[in-house]
Structure formats: C-alpha cells, structure tokens
Backbone as JSON Lines, residues from 0, in Angstrom:
{"i":0,"aa":"M","n":[-130.22,54.9,4.97],"ca":[-130.07,54.4,6.52],"c":[-131.02,54.45,7.34]}
{"i":1,"aa":"D","n":[-132.14,54.71,7.2],"ca":[-133.52,54.44,7.93],"c":[-133.51,52.39,8.06]}
{"i":2,"aa":"I","n":[-133.11,51.79,7.13],"ca":[-133.46,50.63,7.0],"c":[-132.84,49.62,7.81]}
{"i":3,"aa":"S","n":[-131.1,50.3,8.0],"ca":[-130.27,49.37,8.62],"c":[-129.94,49.9,10.2]}
{"i":4,"aa":"I","n":[-131.22,50.45,10.46],"ca":[-131.85,50.73,11.47],"c":[-132.5,48.98,12.38]}
{"i":5,"aa":"Y","n":[-133.24,48.73,11.22],"ca":[-134.11,47.81,11.04],"c":[-133.32,46.89,11.48]}
{"i":6,"aa":"Y","n":[-132.41,46.51,10.06],"ca":[-131.61,45.59,9.88],"c":[-131.16,45.06,11.87]}
{"i":7,"aa":"L","n":[-130.38,46.01,11.99],"ca":[-129.65,46.05,13.63],"c":[-130.71,45.38,14.47]}
{"i":8,"aa":"L","n":[-131.97,46.16,14.73],"ca":[-132.62,46.03,15.44],"c":[-132.95,44.04,15.48]}
{"i":9,"aa":"A","n":[-133.4,43.98,14.04],"ca":[-133.72,42.13,14.2],"c":[-132.07,41.45,14.68]}
{"i":10,"aa":"G","n":[-131.22,41.42,14.34],"ca":[-130.46,41.21,14.67],"c":[-129.59,41.49,15.96]}
{"i":11,"aa":"L","n":[-130.29,42.31,16.83],"ca":[-130.0,42.19,18.03],"c":[-131.66,40.95,18.82]}
{"i":12,"aa":"A","n":[-132.33,41.35,18.07],"ca":[-133.59,40.24,18.54],"c":[-133.25,38.97,18.17]}
{"i":13,"aa":"V","n":[-133.01,38.48,17.28],"ca":[-132.26,37.06,17.11],"c":[-130.97,37.03,17.97]}
{"i":14,"aa":"L","n":[-130.55,37.57,18.09],"ca":[-129.49,37.08,19.01],"c":[-129.79,37.16,21.02]}
{"i":15,"aa":"Y","n":[-130.63,38.0,20.96],"ca":[-131.59,37.81,22.96],"c":[-132.36,36.19,22.67]}
{"i":16,"aa":"I","n":[-132.61,36.45,21.37],"ca":[-133.55,34.85,21.44],"c":[-133.04,33.28,22.12]}
{"i":17,"aa":"A","n":[-131.79,34.27,20.7],"ca":[-130.5,32.84,20.97],"c":[-129.92,32.16,22.76]}
{"i":18,"aa":"V","n":[-129.91,33.88,22.78],"ca":[-129.16,33.53,24.37],"c":[-130.18,33.09,25.28]}
{"i":19,"aa":"R","n":[-131.5,33.72,25.35],"ca":[-132.6,32.67,25.94],"c":[-132.77,31.37,26.04]}
{"i":20,"aa":"I","n":[-132.95,31.06,24.75],"ca":[-132.89,29.56,24.54],"c":[-131.87,28.92,24.96]}
{"i":21,"aa":"Y","n":[-130.32,29.58,24.64],"ca":[-129.33,28.3,25.09],"c":[-129.34,28.45,27.51]}
{"i":22,"aa":"N","n":[-129.65,29.72,27.97],"ca":[-129.72,29.4,29.11],"c":[-131.06,29.03,29.22]}
{"i":23,"aa":"R","n":[-132.18,29.21,28.91],"ca":[-133.25,28.17,29.52],"c":[-132.86,26.46,29.12]}
{"i":24,"aa":"K","n":[-132.13,26.01,28.14],"ca":[-131.86,24.73,28.53],"c":[-130.79,24.3,29.32]}
{"i":25,"aa":"G","n":[-129.68,25.42,29.89],"ca":[-129.15,24.78,30.7],"c":[-129.51,25.47,32.12]}
{"i":26,"aa":"S","n":[-130.36,26.03,32.41],"ca":[-131.11,26.03,33.9],"c":[-131.96,24.61,34.13]}
{"i":27,"aa":"K","n":[-132.69,24.03,32.77],"ca":[-133.44,22.78,32.55],"c":[-132.49,21.65,32.98]}
{"i":28,"aa":"R","n":[-130.68,21.69,32.73],"ca":[-130.04,20.7,33.31],"c":[-129.43,21.16,34.14]}
{"i":29,"aa":"R","n":[-129.22,22.14,35.14],"ca":[-129.42,22.4,36.47],"c":[-129.92,21.81,37.43]}
{"i":30,"aa":"K","n":[-131.13,21.87,36.72],"ca":[-132.36,21.3,37.51],"c":[-132.74,20.04,37.7]}
{"i":31,"aa":"S","n":[-131.94,19.41,36.19],"ca":[-132.23,17.61,36.38],"c":[-130.98,17.57,37.49]}
{"i":32,"aa":"R","n":[-130.09,18.3,37.71],"ca":[-129.26,17.25,38.52],"c":[-127.64,15.95,38.15]}
{"i":33,"aa":"K","n":[-128.05,15.94,37.03],"ca":[-127.12,15.25,36.55],"c":[-125.81,15.28,36.66]}
{"i":34,"aa":"F","n":[-125.35,15.85,36.91],"ca":[-123.68,15.95,36.81],"c":[-124.18,16.15,38.09]}
{"i":35,"aa":"M","n":[-124.79,15.75,39.23],"ca":[-124.18,15.6,40.41],"c":[-124.72,14.15,40.76]}
{"i":36,"aa":"E","n":[-124.42,13.41,39.33],"ca":[-124.68,11.92,39.87],"c":[-123.99,11.21,40.49]}
{"i":37,"aa":"G","n":[-123.7,10.48,41.82],"ca":[-122.67,10.03,42.52],"c":[-121.73,10.38,43.46]}
{"i":38,"aa":"Y","n":[-122.23,12.23,43.7],"ca":[-121.54,12.62,44.2],"c":[-121.97,12.8,45.65]}
{"i":39,"aa":"E","n":[-120.85,12.58,46.75],"ca":[-121.72,12.18,47.91],"c":[-120.51,13.39,49.09]}
{"i":40,"aa":"R","n":[-121.45,14.2,49.94],"ca":[-121.16,14.94,50.72],"c":[-120.37,14.01,51.84]}
{"i":41,"aa":"R","n":[-118.92,15.12,52.16],"ca":[-118.25,14.55,53.19],"c":[-119.17,15.2,54.5]}
{"i":42,"aa":"D","n":[-118.6,14.47,55.48],"ca":[-119.51,14.4,56.52],"c":[-118.59,15.75,57.5]}
{"i":43,"aa":"K","n":[-118.8,16.84,57.94],"ca":[-117.91,17.54,58.42],"c":[-117.64,17.04,60.17]}
{"i":44,"aa":"S","n":[-118.35,16.21,60.67],"ca":[-118.12,15.91,61.79],"c":[-116.93,15.05,62.06]}
{"i":45,"aa":"G","n":[-116.86,14.24,60.75],"ca":[-116.24,12.67,60.81],"c":[-114.64,13.54,59.95]}
{"i":46,"aa":"D","n":[-114.7,14.41,59.55],"ca":[-113.2,15.61,59.5],"c":[-112.69,15.54,60.76]}
{"i":47,"aa":"K","n":[-113.33,16.52,61.18],"ca":[-112.83,16.44,63.13],"c":[-112.44,15.52,63.53]}
{"i":48,"aa":"D","n":[-113.02,14.21,63.7],"ca":[-112.63,13.13,64.41],"c":[-111.48,12.81,63.69]}
{"i":49,"aa":"K","n":[-111.2,12.55,62.25],"ca":[-109.93,12.5,62.15],"c":[-108.42,13.08,62.75]}
{"i":50,"aa":"N","n":[-108.99,14.54,62.66],"ca":[-107.5,15.58,63.41],"c":[-106.83,15.09,64.5]}
C-alpha cells in the first residue's frame, strides 16, 4: 500500500511536467504571432462612414 502512493505521486509529477512543456510551447507560438499573419484590423471610423 505504501509504495502505490509513490507511484501515484510519480504519475502526477510526470503529468504536471508534460502539461508545463505543452503550455510553454503554446505561449511561444502566441508570442510569435504567426497565427495573426496577414490580419488587418478594420478601421472603426471607416465603418461609420459607410452607414
């Protein structure tokens, strides 16, 4: 029974490390802004003139 607690804690530690690595890669991807490539904001004042 005592050793199973250690197995559980080791599994949780591995899961925690995997999630941290995945989130770090995602934050680097967001910082690079490659997903926003080619995006142009609409001019709010231009939209009002069209109405």
